[in-house]
C-alpha angles and dihedrals in degrees: 000000000000114000115237137188120254088242089063089068098052095093088055097046130082119238110285137088136298127202139166122233125220091270093061096256120139121223135189122216131188094217132022110294128221121242117237133176098287106004151014119266127202117229085247113047094227093048100093123084117200106228093185091073090070104027139044098232123183114244123253112273097235138015114343088229089070096049098095109125127176116228114208133156118210115217115239115237 
């Protein structure tokens, strides 16, 4: 499977947040997650969706704790 960048998925994702955990797995969250010792957690436990199950996504270039990115789609006027 070809490796992609997390940004390649933005057109497919709903508004929310993406972040990588310390194992290199990318997750999508509906609302801004909270950083814990080894991962990010959504405010509601079932909120996170693991994107790395379906896609081969390159790891974040840096500390996983800095990987949080907001996904938002501006409506065209």
